[in-house]
C-alpha positions as CSV (number, residue, x, y, z in Angstrom):
1,M,-29.0,25.6,-41.8
2,Y,-31.7,25.0,-43.8
3,A,-32.4,20.9,-44.5
4,V,-34.7,19.7,-47.6
5,V,-35.6,16.5,-46.5
6,G,-38.3,14.0,-47.8
7,C,-41.4,12.0,-46.0
8,T,-41.2,8.1,-45.9
9,D,-44.6,7.7,-46.1
10,C,-45.7,10.0,-49.4
11,G,-42.4,11.2,-50.5
12,G,-43.0,15.1,-49.8
13,L,-40.3,17.6,-49.9
14,W,-39.9,20.5,-47.2
15,L,-37.9,22.3,-45.7
16,V,-36.7,22.1,-42.1
17,S,-34.7,24.7,-40.6
18,D,-32.3,24.5,-38.0
19,P,-32.9,20.4,-38.2
20,D,-30.5,19.4,-35.6
21,A,-32.9,22.0,-33.2
22,A,-35.7,20.2,-33.0
23,D,-36.3,16.7,-32.4
24,T,-39.5,15.9,-34.6
25,A,-40.8,17.2,-38.0
26,T,-44.2,17.0,-39.3
27,C,-44.7,16.3,-43.1
28,P,-47.2,19.4,-44.7
29,T,-48.3,17.4,-47.6
30,C,-49.4,14.0,-45.2
31,G,-49.4,15.1,-41.5
32,T,-47.0,12.6,-40.5
33,R,-44.7,13.5,-37.7
34,H,-40.7,12.3,-38.2
35,R,-37.9,12.1,-36.1
36,T,-35.5,14.4,-37.5
37,A,-32.2,12.7,-36.9
38,R,-34.3,9.8,-38.9
39,L,-35.0,11.7,-41.5
40,K,-32.7,11.7,-44.9
41,R,-31.1,14.9,-45.7
42,L,-31.4,15.2,-49.3
43,F,-30.0,18.8,-49.5
44,T,-28.6,21.5,-47.2
45,A,-27.6,24.7,-47.0
46,V,-27.0,28.2,-44.7
47,D,-29.3,29.9,-47.0
48,R,-33.1,29.7,-46.8
49,E,-33.1,30.8,-50.8
50,A,-29.9,28.3,-51.8
51,A,-32.6,25.4,-50.0
52,R,-35.7,26.3,-51.7
53,E,-34.3,26.1,-55.2
54,A,-32.7,22.7,-54.5
55,R,-36.1,21.7,-53.5
56,A,-37.8,23.5,-56.5
57,A,-34.8,21.2,-58.7
58,M,-35.8,18.0,-56.9
59,L,-39.6,18.5,-57.5
60,A,-39.1,20.0,-61.4
61,E,-36.9,16.5,-61.8
62,R,-39.9,14.3,-60.0
63,A,-42.4,16.3,-62.3
64,G,-40.0,15.6,-66.1
65,A,-39.6,19.3,-66.4
66,T,-36.7,19.9,-65.9
67,D,-36.1,21.6,-69.0
68,A,-39.0,24.2,-68.2
69,F,-37.4,24.5,-65.0
70,E,-33.8,25.7,-66.1
71,S,-35.4,27.8,-68.3
72,T,-37.5,30.4,-65.7
73,P,-35.6,32.3,-63.9
74,S,-35.2,31.7,-60.0
75,V,-37.4,33.1,-57.8
76,A,-35.0,35.4,-56.2
77,A,-34.0,37.3,-59.8
78,S,-38.2,37.3,-60.4
79,E,-38.8,39.1,-56.6
80,R,-36.3,41.5,-57.6
81,A,-37.2,42.1,-61.6
82,V,-41.1,43.0,-59.9
83,D,-39.4,45.9,-57.8
84,D,-38.4,47.0,-61.1
85,P,-41.1,49.1,-62.6
86,V,-41.9,49.0,-66.8
87,V,-43.7,52.0,-67.0
88,D,-42.3,54.9,-65.2
89,D,-45.6,57.1,-63.6
90,R,-45.1,60.1,-66.1
91,E,-45.0,57.7,-69.4
92,Y,-48.0,55.8,-67.5
93,L,-50.3,59.3,-67.1
94,D,-49.5,60.7,-70.7
95,A,-50.6,57.2,-72.3
96,A,-53.6,57.7,-70.2
97,G,-54.2,61.1,-72.2
98,V,-53.8,62.9,-68.3
99,D,-51.7,65.6,-67.7
100,A,-49.1,64.4,-65.5
101,D,-47.9,68.1,-64.2
102,A,-51.2,68.9,-63.4
103,V,-51.6,65.5,-61.3
104,A,-48.3,66.2,-59.4
105,E,-49.7,69.9,-58.3
106,A,-52.7,68.8,-57.6
107,G,-50.8,66.0,-55.0
108,K,-48.5,69.0,-54.0
109,R,-51.8,70.9,-53.0
110,T,-53.1,67.7,-51.0
111,S,-50.2,66.9,-49.3
112,R,-50.0,71.1,-47.9
113,G,-53.3,70.6,-46.9
114,S,-54.6,73.5,-48.2
115,G,-56.7,73.5,-51.6
116,T,-59.4,75.6,-51.8
117,R,-60.5,76.0,-48.1
118,S,-59.1,78.6,-46.3
119,G,-58.8,77.4,-42.9
120,G,-57.8,73.5,-44.7
121,G,-59.1,70.9,-42.2
122,S,-62.9,68.2,-43.5
123,R,-65.7,69.8,-44.2
124,P,-67.4,69.0,-40.8
125,D,-64.6,70.3,-38.8
126,I,-64.5,73.6,-40.6
127,V,-68.8,73.5,-39.3
128,R,-67.3,72.7,-36.4
129,E,-64.6,75.9,-36.5
130,A,-68.1,78.0,-37.5
131,I,-69.9,77.0,-34.5
132,R,-66.5,77.8,-32.1
133,T,-65.3,81.1,-33.2
134,L,-68.6,83.0,-34.6
135,D,-70.4,85.1,-32.4
136,D,-74.2,84.1,-33.1
137,P,-73.9,80.6,-34.9
138,D,-77.3,81.0,-36.5
139,E,-77.5,78.4,-39.2
140,A,-77.6,81.3,-42.0
141,A,-73.9,82.5,-40.3
142,V,-72.8,79.0,-39.7
143,V,-73.8,77.8,-43.2
144,A,-72.6,81.6,-44.6
145,Y,-68.4,80.6,-43.3
146,A,-68.6,77.1,-44.0
147,T,-69.4,78.5,-47.7
148,D,-66.3,81.3,-47.6
149,R,-63.9,77.8,-46.8
150,G,-65.3,76.0,-50.1
151,V,-68.1,73.7,-48.1
152,P,-71.3,74.1,-50.3
153,A,-74.1,75.6,-48.5
154,D,-76.4,72.6,-48.5
155,A,-73.2,70.0,-47.1
156,A,-72.9,72.9,-44.8
157,A,-76.5,73.0,-43.9
158,D,-76.6,69.0,-43.8
159,L,-73.6,68.7,-41.9
160,L,-75.4,71.3,-39.4
161,D,-78.6,69.1,-39.0
162,R,-76.2,65.8,-39.0
163,L,-73.8,67.5,-36.0
164,V,-77.3,68.1,-33.6
165,R,-78.6,64.8,-34.3
166,R,-75.7,63.0,-33.5
167,G,-75.0,64.7,-30.5
168,E,-72.3,66.5,-31.4
169,A,-74.4,70.4,-31.2
170,T,-77.2,72.1,-29.8
171,E,-79.4,74.2,-31.2
172,N,-81.5,76.8,-29.0
173,D,-83.6,79.5,-30.7
174,G,-81.9,78.8,-33.9
175,T,-78.6,79.4,-32.3
176,Y,-75.7,76.6,-32.8
177,R,-73.3,75.4,-29.7
178,L,-71.0,72.3,-30.0
179,L,-70.8,70.1,-26.8
């Protein structure tokens, strides 16, 4: 059960859920603590939304904006309207000059995890895979392996250096090993 109650000190209105269960309630406007048994219940309802609407109507009446309040849709109706898209994705992309079919195909490729890299995975994963699988993983072999899987050569060499600096790999006489 929900009740719309008013503060005797500042006149603020607020909702109290299950007013019979709590001994006291604090006004959110002025911070005064009231005994719930002494608070005047201006409106009671089982549904929280109904209590919210009643409080909003009382506040609108106080402000002299009853006409504006009545012409405005309820909060629940507004929330339902927000869930309905105004423009669907295809229409939006077409208006922006983007091929919606190409976007859908790119999304499918991305969700499959393949794309241009044959082994899948991120660039660092491909470089790690090269070090792990090659018989003699020197810089040229690792870069060639990564390049075959869609990683640019300069990025592969940079990733190899980073792995060594971070302590994830070691280099000895030009041969790399993962730690």
